[in-house]
N, C-alpha and C positions, 0 to 999 in steps of 0.2 A: 503493499500499500504506499501511496505518496506520503512524504515527509509532511506533517501536519505543520511544522515551524516554517513552510515556504509558500509563496503564492506564486500565480502567474505573472503578476505585475507587483514590482517593487516600487513604491513611491511613484506611481505611474509610468513607469518604465518597463519594458516587455522584460520578461525574466532572463531571456538571452544576453541583453546588455547590463544585466545587474552583475555586480562583482561575484567572482566565484565564492558560493559558500554562503554568501550574504542572506540574512535570515531578518524577519521583521519580529520585532520584541513587542509582544501583545499584553505583557504583565503591567504597564503603566497606562491603560486607556484613561483618557481624562486628565492625566497629570501636566499641568503647564511645563514647557520644556526649560524654564528658568528657575524653577524649584531646585536648586542645588547651592551647594556652601558656596560663601563667597561671592555670589552674584546678588546684588541689591535689590531689595523687594520693599514694598509696602505691605502694611497691615493694619488691622483695626483694633482699638480697646474701646468697649461699649460698658459705661458704667449705668447699670439700672439703679443702683443706690451707690451713694459713696459719702464718706463722712466730711461734710462742708468745712470742717474747722481744721483738717488736715491736707487740703487741696495742694498747698505749697509743697508739703512734703511728699504727697504722693506724685506731683510732677516731677519733683527733683528726682525720685527713683526712676521714672520713666525715662527722664532725660539721660540718666546715668548709662542707659544700655541703648536706647533708641532715640532718634532723632523726631521730634515733635512736628509735624507739618500743618495740622489744622486741630482746632478744638472747637466743637458746636454744643449749644444747649438743645437737643432734639425733644420737641414737643409732639405726642401723639394725641389725637382726639379720645377724650377719655372714653367715650362710649364704644370705642374700638380697640381698646388696649389689650383686652383678652383676645381678639381676633387677629390683631397685629402680632401678638406672641404666638399664636397658633400658625400663622402663615410663615412667621420668620423662623421657628425651629421645627415645623412640619409636626406639630403637637396635636394629640387629641385635645378636646376642650377642656376636661378636667385638670391635665397638666398644665394647659396654657392659663387656667385660672390660678393654680397654685403658683406659676411664675408671676403672675400678676400680684398675689399677695406679698410675695417676696420683695417685688421690685417697687410696689406703690405707684403713686401717678405723677409724681414730681417729674420735672425734666430730667431726662437721661442726658449724659454726658458722652458725646461722641469724639472721639481721640483718633486722628490719622497719623500713622508713624511710619517713618522709614529705617528700615534695617539696612545699615552700609555693608554689614559683614554677617548675614544668616548663616546660621549651623544647623542642619538638619540630622537629628538623632531620634531614637526610638524612645516614645513615653507612653505611659498609660494614660489616655484621654477619656474623661467622663463621658459616658454614652457612646463612644466609638472604640473601645478597646485599646488593643497595643498597636500602636500606628507610628509612622515617621512625622515628626513636626519640626517647626521651627523652634529650637529650644531656647532662644533668646526671649520670644515673646511668650512662648507657654511656660517656661520658668518664672518670668516676670508677673503672669497672671497669677501662678500659685503664690508667689510672696504678697502681690496686694490683696489677694483674698485672705491671707491669713492675719493681715493688720486688723480685721473686724470691722462690722457694720458696713461691709462692702458686698455688692451683688454685681459681678464683673463677667462681661463675655468679651474673648478675645480669639481671633482667627489664629487657626494652627498652622496654615499652609494657604498657597496661593489659591487653589480652589476655592476654599471657604472665604478668603478675602474678597474674591471678585463676586461670589455670590450674595455674600452680605452687604457689599457696597451698594450694588444692584438694589437690593431690597430697601436698604434705608434711605439711599438719595436718588434712587431713580437714573443712575447713570453707569456705565460700563466703567471699568478700570482703566481702561484705555483712552476714555474721553475725560475723565475725571481729574482735573489740575487745578484745584482751587489756589488763591494766593496764600502763601506761608505766613502762619501765625507768628506775630510780632513778640510774643512772650508775656505780654501783660494779661494777667488774668482777670482784669477789668475789663478787658476787650474782646470778650467772647461773644460770636454771634449766635444768633437764636433763630432756628427755622422750625416751621410748622408744618410737617407732612407725615402722612400714614405710611406704612409698609406699600410697596408699590401695589397697584390695582386694587387697594382697599376698596374703592368706589367702584370697582369694575372694569373690565378689560376695555380699553379704547379701540385697539384694532390687533390683528394676529401679529403685526411688525412689534407691538408692545409685548404679546406674550412670547413672541421667540426671542426678543431682546433679553427677556428674565431666563427663560430657558437655557439661552446660551451660555449665561454665567453662572446657573445653578447646578446644571447635569450634563452628562455627556449622552446625546441622543442622535437620532437620524430620523428623519420622515422617510418612511420606506419607499413610499409611492404617491401617485396622484398629486404631485405637487407642481404640475406645469404651470398653474394660474396662481401659486402662492406668491407672496403673502395677501394680494388683493383680494382674490377669490378663494374659497376653500372646496367649493364643489368642482368636480372632475367628471364630466359626464353622470353616470348613474351611481358614482361612488362619492358619498357625502362625509366619510369618516376620514380623519386625519391618523395614520397609523404611524405610532413613535415607537421607535426601538431603543430602548434604555441600557445603561452599562450593566444593573445589578437591580436587586429588589430595593435597596436602599433609595437609588437614584429614582425607581418606579414610585415609591412612596412618595418621595419629595416632590416628583413632578405633578402625581396626584394631589398633592397639598398645594402646589402653585397654581394649578388649573382650576380647582375647586375644593374649598376646604371640606365640603361633605362627600368628595370623591364620587359625585354623579359623573356620568360619561359625557353630558351635554352641559355646556357653559354657554354663556351670552358674550359675546363679543361685538362691541359696537353695535347692539341692538339685534344682533343676530345670533341664532342657536349655531354653535359648533360641536361636533360630536369628536371625542379624541379616544382612540383604541391603544392603550399602553401596553407594550410587550418588554420583557427584560430578557439580557443573555440567558439568564438563569431558567426560563420557563419554557425552553426546547420549542420556541416558535419556529427557529431553524437550529441547525447544529450550533451549540454554543461556542465552537472555534470559529465557524463563519461568522456568527454574531459579532464576535471580537474582531474579525478582519474588517467587516463592515464598518464598525466604529472606528477603528484605527486609521482607515483609509478614507473616511468621511471627508465631503468637500462642502465648502460653504456656498450657497446660492442664493442670492438675494436676501441676504438676512438670516438664514436658517441653513441648518446642516441635512445633507443628503448623502445617499450612498454613491461612490464613484461610478462611473459608466458601467464597467464590469459587473459589479456587485448588483447594480440597480437591475441590469440586464436577466441576471440569472435568479435573482431573487423574486423579480415580478413573474418569471416564466415558471419559476418552482411554485409560487402563490396560486397562478393562475390554473395551473393543472394539478398539483398535489393538494392544495388547500381549498380548493372550489371545484365543483361538479364538472364545470365546463369554463373554458377561459373565456373572459369576457371580449367582446369584438372590440370595445375602445382600447384595449390594450395593444392590440397588434400594432398599429401605427408608432407607438412609442417603442415597441421592441424592434421593430425594423430600422426605427433611427438609431437606437442604442447599438443595434448589430453592426451598423455601418461605422459607427463611432469607435468601436472595439476591435475593428478588423475583419469582422465576420461577414464580409461583402457578399457572400456566396449564398447566404441565408434568404430564402425568399419565405413569403406567407405560408406556404404549405409547412414549412418547418415549425411553425409557431403554432398551426391549428391541428396538423396531423398528430394524433396520440403517439403512432409509432415514432415518427421523426422526432418529436419534442422530448419524448422520453429517451431515445438515443442520444440526442443532445445532453439533456442533463444529466444523464448517466455517467457519460465520459467526463464531463466537466466536475461532477462530485467525487468521482474516483481519482480523477487529476489532482484534485486538492485534498484529498483524505477527507472529504467531508461525509456525514451520516445523513440518512434519512430518519426524520423525527416527526412525531404526531403531537402538537402542544394540546394542553388542556383547552377546554373552551373552543374546540374547532369542530362542529357537528357536521359540517359538509365535506370533511376529509375525504380525498378520492383514493379509495383502496384499490380500486381496478387500476388506475393509473400509476399508483405506487407501487405495485407488483410489477409494472414494466419496467422498473429500474434496475431489475435483475440482481446483480451480486453487489450492488451498494449495500454496506452495513447498515443495519437499523439502530439507534439509540433510544433505549426504552427509559422510562421515568416513573417511579412509584406515584400512584393516584391515590385520591382519599377514598375512592372505591374499595380498596385493599384493605383499608382500615375499617370501613362500614361491614365488610364481610366477616372479618374478624369478630367485631363486636358481636354480629348476628351468631356468629357460631358458639360464642361464650355463652349467650344467653340462653341458647336452644339446647336442652337435653339430649335430643337427638343427634346433634351435629357436633357437641363437645368432644366426641372420642375421635373425630377425625381431624381436631386441631393438630395433633402431632405430623400427622401426614401432610397437611397443607403446608405446615412449616417447613417441612423438609421440601417440598416443592417450592416453595418460596426460595429456600436457600440456593437451590438448584438453579432456579431463574436468576438470582443475583449473580451466581458465579458465572453464568453463562454471559451475562451484561457485561461483567469486567473483562471477560475474554474478548468480547467484541470491542470494547474501548482501547484494549491495550493492542489490537491489532493493527 
């Protein structure tokens, strides 16, 4: 089987032109390239509550390690404080209310700092586990919290900084360059604004501007008219692929705090279908490649031409009973863009030819066939045409339900050991498939 660490395209170049043995690192999807030791970066300190009588001492401690660029008094609308915390931290309502009771309703202190010599090391971060962080800001945060009567949030890395800056001031890190603070504590600007989109989304451009800073994603298909229009033919949903379950949860929180699939954007209803690398929508390794090789298109991220072509072909034939006719012009354009000029419409509509094309490409890249949860239209007859392409299985909630039923039924209880043995054989077979 093909080496799963390699792709036919490396950074947009044909594999034949890539350096011998060159592989693509997929372990840092979504990581900003400048998150390295010694590369200057900016970070945020946000004091939800602070000791007013020790501000001089607090800023002196910050100034010893970091360069203070801006200080603001941040006012949130009193009636929206709980909702703002919920959106900012991607919390459930109860936890957001607890944060509100800890922080109070006084103006919050927004401190933008620059770290001239960041150092990244591993630390145990609350709520995030063991992760690599900028220890200059992380250790300072822990020290300031220990001084008492302080509720403080600080960004641990550049992903978090970019996301939080967008939430709080509504601008991307690339565009936000305020005048430098003059050092006078009596000259601190006050701003009144809630977390971005607290009053609703103005446009899809605004939605994508926040997603760009907050999560690693791609719009999988039907984006020809985005961001001005979201409907493409008969396809009204926007299908987003996200890097992991945490990113999916955060995207759901960004789009709608109640996790409803439809939100209002500029007075229109827009439906989002969120998928992550981990839910087997496509082979997880393929999903990582799609995210790693994504491209920016009119303010949002989309798959590159190769991944767009084959993921759309896979979706149209495997995840749907019949490929939609309005996919054909898009697929033909993409085939010419990636050098498959010989492909005609018959290669896209004929099940035999489309299966042959998909099978060869999946095997050539070492990808598996997967069946995601929540895919009732899965086309088993077409999937079987993919021949000897391996399948990647995933445990489903149905397995647990069957086990619970057997435990409760006295007639089925004696069969439990046999069911467990069969389950173990299934898992071992799955592991062998994944190692193949």
